[in-house]
C-alpha positions in Angstrom: -16.1 28.1 35.4 -16.5 27.1 31.7 -17.9 30.5 30.8 -14.8 32.1 32.2 -12.5 29.9 30.2 -14.5 30.7 27.0 -14.3 34.4 27.6 -10.6 34.1 28.3 -10.1 32.3 25.0 -12.2 35.0 23.2 -10.0 37.7 24.7 -6.9 36.0 23.4 -8.3 35.6 19.9 -9.4 39.2 19.9 -5.9 40.3 21.0 -4.3 38.3 18.2 -6.8 39.5 15.5 -6.7 43.2 16.5 -2.9 43.4 17.1 -0.6 43.2 14.0 2.5 42.7 16.3 0.9 39.7 18.1 -0.3 38.2 14.8 3.2 38.6 13.2 4.9 37.2 16.4 2.5 34.2 16.4 3.1 33.6 12.7 6.9 33.7 13.2 6.7 31.2 16.1 4.5 28.9 14.0 6.8 29.2 11.0 10.0 28.5 13.1 8.3 25.4 14.7 7.2 23.9 11.4 10.7 24.5 9.8 12.4 22.9 12.8 10.1 19.9 12.7 10.2 19.4 8.9 13.9 20.2 8.4 14.9 17.8 5.6 18.6 17.6 6.7 17.5 16.7 10.2 15.2 14.0 8.9 18.0 12.6 6.7 20.4 12.5 9.6 17.8 10.8 11.8 17.0 8.1 9.1 20.8 7.5 8.4 21.4 7.0 12.1 18.5 4.7 12.4 19.7 2.5 9.5 23.3 2.5 10.9 22.0 1.4 14.3 19.9 -1.4 12.7 22.8 -2.6 10.5 25.2 -2.6 13.4 22.8 -4.6 15.6 21.8 -7.1 12.8 24.7 -8.0 10.6 22.5 -10.3 8.4 18.9 -10.6 7.5 19.0 -14.3 8.4 20.1 -13.9 12.0 18.5 -16.8 13.8 17.0 -18.8 10.9 18.1 -22.1 9.7 18.7 -22.7 6.0 15.7 -25.0 6.0 13.3 -22.4 7.4 14.6 -19.8 5.0 14.1 -22.1 2.0 10.6 -23.0 3.3 9.6 -19.3 3.5 11.0 -18.7 0.0 8.9 -21.6 -1.4 5.8 -20.4 0.4 6.3 -16.9 -0.9 6.7 -18.1 -4.4 3.7 -20.3 -4.3 1.6 -17.5 -2.8 2.8 -15.1 -5.4 2.0 -17.5 -8.2 -1.5 -18.1 -6.8 -2.1 -14.3 -6.6 -1.0 -13.8 -10.2 -3.4 -16.5 -11.3 -6.2 -14.8 -9.3 -5.4 -11.5 -11.0 -5.5 -13.1 -14.5 -8.8 -14.8 -13.7 -10.3 -11.5 -12.5 -9.0 -9.7 -15.7 -10.6 -12.4 -17.9 -13.8 -12.2 -15.9 -14.0 -8.4 -16.3 -13.4 -8.8 -20.1 -16.3 -11.2 -20.3 -18.8 -9.0 -18.5 -17.9 -5.8 -20.2 
């Protein structure tokens, strides 16, 4: 059974390789598919629609958050960011010392 499938595949490949019409037809179908999938205007329309749907569903970024939880997240972010900057400075100084 498997051998029959292999020989069938070989026949198809031989047909494509030996026939310029089949090769050109296959190339045209591949080209049309790729241009359809990667069409920039279609992608732009899709992303625009996605953003419009998200904006219409969620009017604000702080939908169900209290002011206290928003402030807490901001403070945690700022502290984490400051610690990360200190870590980078320490690493930079360490690398200067060893080189």
